[in-house]
Steps between C-alpha positions, in 0.01 A plus 500: 500500500207741525453656159281778369595468132705795377429690823689346792674192638469418870384856565790660309367715214673488162531878537761443774840646418841339534551714810165380635595133463835562671324685784255213544743209458846639579810423298463203263723193506588581139437799274595487133356539151364182343528383137181691411649826627282517811660585835443207737480538875529141625404443863516120475128454574388762247650672195393849389586611144507864393527677167794741457249780567448359852154363426412165661451244223482155666486329837602132519459283806430143605126448502339191647156663465404793278235718664284701259242685707293227663642224277790285613674303223757239609815509288445148356158614367624831356548386140151348485353813663671729248395289203138507624488872580728668248443431131784743421767310698816425302838326532829692483849393605354197676259716701124490491393866492151604604397848388174471696685427825812705432741217572754263350643173628663178381257207527648190657786690665544606863216729604635844409247742351573838340242776536515752216443873482267581210780660295705179534255285309616632162857389577376146557296507178808618308706196601535242222264205508654158545526336168 
Protein backbone atom coordinates (compact mmCIF):
# COMPACT_ATOMS: atom_id res chain seq x y z
CA UNK A 1 0.00 0.00 0.00
CA UNK A 2 1.27 3.46 -0.93
CA UNK A 3 -0.23 5.91 1.53
CA UNK A 4 -0.25 9.67 1.77
CA UNK A 5 -2.06 9.95 5.13
CA UNK A 6 -5.57 11.36 4.76
CA UNK A 7 -4.87 12.29 1.13
CA UNK A 8 -4.70 9.18 -1.05
CA UNK A 9 -4.14 5.42 -1.18
CA UNK A 10 -2.28 3.91 -4.13
CA UNK A 11 -2.88 7.10 -6.09
CA UNK A 12 -6.63 7.20 -5.36
CA UNK A 13 -7.55 10.44 -3.55
CA UNK A 14 -9.98 10.33 -0.64
CA UNK A 15 -11.97 12.92 -2.60
CA UNK A 16 -12.91 10.18 -5.10
CA UNK A 17 -16.64 9.56 -5.34
CA UNK A 18 -18.49 6.27 -5.33
CA UNK A 19 -18.95 6.70 -9.08
CA UNK A 20 -15.21 7.34 -9.43
CA UNK A 21 -14.30 4.09 -7.65
CA UNK A 22 -16.76 2.14 -9.80
CA UNK A 23 -15.32 3.74 -12.96
CA UNK A 24 -11.78 2.84 -11.88
CA UNK A 25 -12.46 -0.66 -10.54
CA UNK A 26 -15.68 -1.84 -12.20
CA UNK A 27 -18.46 -3.63 -10.39
CA UNK A 28 -17.48 -4.99 -6.96
CA UNK A 29 -17.76 -8.65 -5.95
CA UNK A 30 -20.05 -7.49 -3.14
CA UNK A 31 -21.74 -4.19 -2.30
CA UNK A 32 -23.63 -3.78 0.96
CA UNK A 33 -23.80 -1.64 4.09
CA UNK A 34 -21.64 -2.82 6.99
CA UNK A 35 -22.47 -2.83 10.72
CA UNK A 36 -21.12 0.73 11.06
CA UNK A 37 -23.52 1.99 8.38
CA UNK A 38 -20.83 2.48 5.73
CA UNK A 39 -21.45 1.23 2.20
CA UNK A 40 -18.78 -1.36 1.36
CA UNK A 41 -17.59 -2.04 -2.16
CA UNK A 42 -15.65 -5.30 -1.80
CA UNK A 43 -13.41 -6.23 -4.73
CA UNK A 44 -11.76 -9.14 -2.92
CA UNK A 45 -8.29 -7.56 -2.99
CA UNK A 46 -9.49 -4.18 -1.70
CA UNK A 47 -12.54 -2.85 0.16
CA UNK A 48 -13.75 0.75 -0.20
CA UNK A 49 -16.14 2.12 2.45
CA UNK A 50 -18.33 5.16 1.87
CA UNK A 51 -20.50 7.32 4.09
CA UNK A 52 -24.19 7.58 3.15
CA UNK A 53 -23.33 10.97 1.63
CA UNK A 54 -21.07 9.19 -0.89
CA UNK A 55 -17.84 10.35 0.72
CA UNK A 56 -14.96 7.84 0.78
CA UNK A 57 -14.21 6.97 4.40
CA UNK A 58 -11.84 3.97 4.39
CA UNK A 59 -9.78 1.78 2.09
CA UNK A 60 -8.74 -1.67 3.36
CA UNK A 61 -6.36 -3.98 1.57
CA UNK A 62 -3.70 -6.60 2.21
CA UNK A 63 -0.41 -4.84 2.79
CA UNK A 64 2.89 -6.68 2.95
CA UNK A 65 4.75 -3.35 2.94
CA UNK A 66 3.37 0.08 3.81
CA UNK A 67 4.98 2.80 1.70
CA UNK A 68 4.96 6.28 3.24
CA UNK A 69 6.80 8.59 0.88
CA UNK A 70 10.35 7.23 0.77
CA UNK A 71 9.82 4.95 3.80
CA UNK A 72 8.90 1.31 3.38
CA UNK A 73 7.56 -0.40 6.52
CA UNK A 74 7.12 -4.19 6.36
CA UNK A 75 3.84 -5.33 7.90
CA UNK A 76 5.55 -7.29 10.74
CA UNK A 77 7.32 -4.05 11.82
CA UNK A 78 4.22 -1.83 11.59
CA UNK A 79 3.22 -1.94 15.26
CA UNK A 80 6.74 -1.03 16.41
CA UNK A 81 6.93 1.73 13.78
CA UNK A 82 3.60 3.22 14.90
CA UNK A 83 4.52 3.08 18.57
CA UNK A 84 7.82 4.87 17.81
CA UNK A 85 6.35 7.55 15.53
CA UNK A 86 2.86 8.23 16.86
CA UNK A 87 2.45 9.11 20.53
CA UNK A 88 -1.29 9.55 19.91
CA UNK A 89 -1.87 5.98 18.65
CA UNK A 90 -4.70 4.15 20.42
CA UNK A 91 -6.48 0.77 20.49
CA UNK A 92 -10.14 0.38 19.50
CA UNK A 93 -12.08 -2.76 18.63
CA UNK A 94 -8.85 -4.74 18.48
CA UNK A 95 -7.30 -2.27 16.01
CA UNK A 96 -4.24 -0.15 16.53
CA UNK A 97 -5.20 3.29 15.17
CA UNK A 98 -2.55 5.80 14.17
CA UNK A 99 -3.79 9.38 13.82
CA UNK A 100 -0.38 10.47 12.52
CA UNK A 101 -0.45 7.90 9.71
CA UNK A 102 -4.21 7.86 9.13
CA UNK A 103 -4.54 4.10 9.41
CA UNK A 104 -5.91 1.25 11.49
CA UNK A 105 -5.05 -2.44 11.57
CA UNK A 106 -5.17 -5.49 13.83
CA UNK A 107 -1.68 -6.39 15.08
CA UNK A 108 -0.85 -10.07 14.82
CA UNK A 109 -3.56 -10.75 12.23
CA UNK A 110 -3.25 -11.25 8.47
CA UNK A 111 -1.74 -8.17 6.86
CA UNK A 112 -4.81 -6.06 6.09
CA UNK A 113 -4.44 -2.32 6.67
CA UNK A 114 -7.21 0.30 6.62
CA UNK A 115 -6.36 3.79 5.40
CA UNK A 116 -8.64 6.45 6.87
CA UNK A 117 -10.07 9.67 5.53
CA UNK A 118 -9.52 12.48 8.04
CA UNK A 119 -13.24 12.67 8.91
CA UNK A 120 -13.21 8.94 9.75
CA UNK A 121 -10.79 9.27 12.63
CA UNK A 122 -13.48 10.59 14.99
CA UNK A 123 -15.57 7.45 14.39
CA UNK A 124 -12.65 5.30 15.50
CA UNK A 125 -12.08 7.46 18.59
CA UNK A 126 -15.77 7.14 19.49
CA UNK A 127 -15.62 3.34 19.65
CA UNK A 128 -15.54 1.97 23.20
CA UNK A 129 -12.16 1.06 24.63
CA UNK A 130 -11.58 -2.56 25.51
CA UNK A 131 -12.07 -3.01 29.16
